[in-house]
Backbone bond lengths (Angstrom), bond angles and torsions (degrees), N, CA, C in turn:
res aa  C-N    CA-C-N  psi(-1)  N-CA   C-N-CA  omega(-1)  CA-C   N-CA-C  phi
1 M - - - 1.490 - - 1.599 107.62 -
2 S 1.280 110.55 145.03 1.442 122.08 -178.41 1.562 110.34 -65.48
3 Y 1.274 120.34 158.37 1.494 123.04 173.87 1.497 108.61 -67.33
4 Y 1.333 116.18 -41.94 1.429 123.83 174.93 1.473 112.96 -110.54
5 Q 1.340 118.04 145.01 1.454 120.69 173.18 1.491 113.65 -69.87
6 K 1.267 111.31 -41.78 1.581 122.08 175.01 1.519 109.23 -135.44
7 H 1.284 113.55 140.97 1.413 127.83 179.03 1.517 111.21 -126.73
8 V 1.387 115.68 113.11 1.492 121.58 -172.89 1.446 103.81 -111.84
9 F 1.432 114.03 125.68 1.460 123.64 174.65 1.494 111.62 -108.63
10 F 1.268 119.38 119.13 1.410 124.81 176.81 1.600 106.15 -98.43
11 C 1.325 119.06 124.19 1.391 120.84 168.99 1.507 110.54 -71.18
12 V 1.369 113.83 120.42 1.511 116.27 175.87 1.507 109.29 -120.58
13 N 1.321 115.44 22.83 1.521 117.89 179.47 1.497 115.89 -54.63
14 Q 1.242 116.59 138.31 1.438 122.68 172.77 1.603 111.13 -116.91
15 R 1.359 111.90 115.00 1.376 114.09 -178.07 1.654 110.10 -94.11
16 E 1.329 114.82 161.66 1.448 118.06 -175.40 1.557 107.15 -85.65
17 A 1.323 115.47 161.02 1.388 130.66 172.64 1.541 112.18 56.22
18 G 1.245 119.76 33.41 1.474 123.60 168.36 1.589 108.45 82.11
19 A 1.297 120.60 5.16 1.528 120.92 176.72 1.539 110.71 -53.16
20 A 1.254 118.21 147.15 1.468 123.72 175.89 1.541 108.58 -47.51
21 C 1.308 121.41 133.79 1.354 129.13 171.96 1.500 113.30 -164.52
22 C 1.390 116.18 155.69 1.440 119.10 178.19 1.566 115.25 -56.61
23 N 1.283 114.95 -43.78 1.433 117.95 -172.42 1.597 112.33 -68.14
24 N 1.391 116.35 -20.73 1.450 118.40 169.99 1.531 109.43 -60.98
25 L 1.291 119.08 -24.93 1.498 122.82 -174.43 1.512 110.51 -100.67
26 G 1.313 119.86 18.11 1.415 121.20 173.09 1.569 112.84 83.08
27 A 1.314 117.00 26.69 1.516 121.49 -175.89 1.491 111.22 -59.67
28 Q 1.420 119.12 -48.45 1.465 121.79 -177.05 1.451 111.30 -54.72
29 D 1.326 117.91 -50.11 1.538 124.09 179.25 1.477 111.84 -55.93
30 V 1.314 113.84 -46.75 1.555 119.47 -178.15 1.564 106.82 -67.27
31 R 1.392 119.51 -43.26 1.389 121.39 178.19 1.542 111.97 -58.18
32 D 1.284 116.17 -44.69 1.478 122.78 176.58 1.417 111.22 -60.43
33 Y 1.404 121.23 -41.64 1.444 125.62 175.02 1.511 110.41 -56.60
34 A 1.357 116.50 -52.23 1.465 122.35 -176.82 1.460 109.97 -59.58
35 K 1.265 121.87 -42.36 1.455 126.85 178.06 1.517 110.78 -54.49
36 A 1.315 112.34 -50.88 1.382 123.90 -172.22 1.601 108.21 -68.16
37 R 1.329 116.00 -42.48 1.389 122.58 174.78 1.559 116.85 -60.50
38 I 1.390 115.06 -43.89 1.438 118.69 177.49 1.594 107.44 -67.70
39 K 1.283 117.97 -35.60 1.516 117.04 -178.78 1.534 107.96 -69.24
40 S 1.372 117.96 -39.37 1.532 121.60 -178.19 1.553 108.56 -63.44
41 L 1.321 115.75 -33.62 1.452 121.78 177.72 1.540 115.88 -82.23
42 K 1.329 113.64 2.45 1.439 124.28 -179.47 1.550 112.56 55.59
43 L 1.309 112.51 40.17 1.478 120.50 -174.77 1.556 111.59 -105.34
44 N 1.334 116.95 -0.30 1.438 124.68 -175.79 1.511 107.19 -93.10
45 G 1.446 112.03 157.86 1.453 121.93 170.49 1.594 106.80 109.23
46 Q 1.322 111.58 178.72 1.447 122.12 -175.23 1.471 112.50 -53.66
47 G 1.287 119.65 130.14 1.480 124.88 -176.96 1.499 113.79 77.54
48 K 1.252 116.76 13.67 1.559 117.73 -171.22 1.623 100.82 -132.49
49 I 1.270 113.82 -130.21 1.403 124.61 -173.58 1.484 119.34 -117.89
50 R 1.295 120.23 133.03 1.485 121.90 -177.68 1.483 105.01 -120.33
51 I 1.305 116.07 133.04 1.485 125.41 170.57 1.443 108.07 -109.21
52 N 1.380 113.72 124.88 1.532 121.25 -177.89 1.562 112.07 -126.94
53 N 1.340 110.25 153.99 1.448 118.79 168.14 1.503 107.00 -77.32
54 A 1.330 122.50 146.24 1.497 126.00 169.34 1.494 109.31 -129.65
55 G 1.225 116.14 148.09 1.489 120.54 169.31 1.549 105.74 -69.64
56 C 1.366 112.50 -161.61 1.422 116.80 -179.11 1.467 113.98 -58.98
57 L 1.304 117.20 127.84 1.460 122.42 173.63 1.516 113.76 -98.68
58 D 1.406 114.25 10.62 1.474 119.58 172.90 1.476 117.02 61.05
59 R 1.433 116.75 29.15 1.443 119.60 172.73 1.533 103.94 -132.90
60 C 1.339 119.38 52.40 1.391 127.24 177.90 1.496 116.34 -54.24
61 D 1.271 114.24 -44.71 1.497 118.67 -177.32 1.521 114.97 -67.75
62 E 1.334 114.14 -15.11 1.514 117.75 -178.27 1.603 105.65 -108.75
63 G 1.260 120.14 8.47 1.436 122.83 -173.68 1.446 116.03 -76.53
64 P 1.346 115.02 169.91 1.422 125.16 1.08 1.548 110.14 -73.08
65 V 1.331 114.81 152.59 1.511 118.29 -178.10 1.469 112.28 -131.61
66 I 1.316 107.61 153.74 1.535 119.14 170.02 1.529 107.47 -129.62
67 V 1.358 115.36 161.45 1.408 120.43 172.11 1.539 108.64 -135.03
68 I 1.237 118.65 134.18 1.435 125.64 179.92 1.531 114.44 -104.57
69 Y 1.230 122.56 124.07 1.431 124.13 175.72 1.560 106.97 -114.01
70 P 1.384 118.13 147.65 1.473 124.39 20.35 1.463 114.13 -90.42
71 E 1.374 121.27 -0.84 1.441 121.88 -176.25 1.504 116.95 -70.83
72 E 1.355 114.76 -17.32 1.472 121.78 -175.93 1.533 111.48 58.87
73 T 1.333 113.75 46.15 1.496 119.73 -174.53 1.584 102.87 -99.49
74 W 1.301 114.54 133.48 1.443 120.01 -179.85 1.572 107.68 -106.52
75 Y 1.268 123.61 141.41 1.471 126.46 178.31 1.501 103.37 -138.43
76 T 1.343 110.54 155.47 1.429 123.82 162.58 1.653 104.67 -117.05
77 Y 1.306 113.86 165.67 1.417 120.67 -179.27 1.469 109.95 -151.92
78 I 1.327 114.99 159.28 1.470 118.37 173.67 1.497 112.78 -104.99
79 D 1.377 116.39 -41.33 1.443 119.69 -175.81 1.487 110.13 -149.43
80 K 1.345 115.37 -171.00 1.405 121.29 -176.36 1.504 116.34 -67.51
81 E 1.372 116.29 -26.31 1.451 124.31 176.15 1.560 108.91 -65.02
82 D 1.287 116.61 -36.17 1.486 120.02 176.10 1.458 110.62 -68.36
83 V 1.353 117.45 -42.37 1.469 118.76 178.78 1.540 111.97 -64.05
84 D 1.420 113.31 -37.94 1.430 115.61 177.80 1.515 112.01 -58.23
85 E 1.346 113.06 -41.93 1.439 119.10 -179.37 1.579 107.02 -61.59
86 I 1.253 121.81 -45.57 1.438 125.67 -176.51 1.514 107.58 -62.13
87 I 1.298 116.98 -42.53 1.494 121.44 178.43 1.589 107.38 -63.64
88 E 1.238 118.72 -53.25 1.493 118.81 -175.73 1.617 109.46 -66.70
89 E 1.272 114.77 -50.99 1.570 113.24 -175.93 1.557 112.20 -75.99
90 H 1.356 116.59 -53.26 1.471 114.93 -175.39 1.507 115.26 -73.46
91 L 1.411 112.05 -57.39 1.447 115.82 -167.94 1.544 112.67 -75.97
92 I 1.327 118.47 -33.96 1.439 122.31 179.91 1.545 112.00 -86.05
93 N 1.365 111.94 -49.85 1.463 115.97 -169.98 1.570 113.21 -98.44
94 G 1.279 117.05 -11.92 1.536 118.01 -179.30 1.384 116.15 78.54
95 R 1.378 120.85 24.90 1.480 121.75 -171.37 1.613 103.10 -118.11
96 I 1.262 116.56 129.07 1.486 122.08 177.78 1.573 106.76 -65.13
97 V 1.227 112.71 137.62 1.581 120.66 172.76 1.552 106.98 -87.46
98 E 1.271 121.14 83.37 1.472 123.09 -175.55 1.521 112.88 -52.34
99 R 1.292 119.98 -37.65 1.423 119.94 -169.32 1.590 111.92 -70.25
100 L 1.375 112.81 -21.32 1.476 118.07 178.60 1.506 113.57 -107.71
101 K 1.287 115.39 4.38 1.577 117.93 -176.59 1.490 106.94 -80.29
102 I 1.322 116.39 144.37 1.433 125.69 -178.17 1.611 105.62 -129.57
């Protein structure tokens, strides 16, 4: 069994000279929000959900992006409401959020 049930990686990469990247779209703030939200729901820790920073996930044109393991599901999002939907539907209820999937 995995140490975490679900492992969520938020690309928070910052590229130079204004090149397209997730952090230009507020990725770090949204990642921090998701981590706090998972903690407030008491879903963090061993055997539960882990929210992590990731460097470039090389999908900048589709960003901001996250990937959830072990399902290997990729999402994009616009705002915290989208991330709330991913938390509720995917992480809690095990249902893919098709409208955000990339």
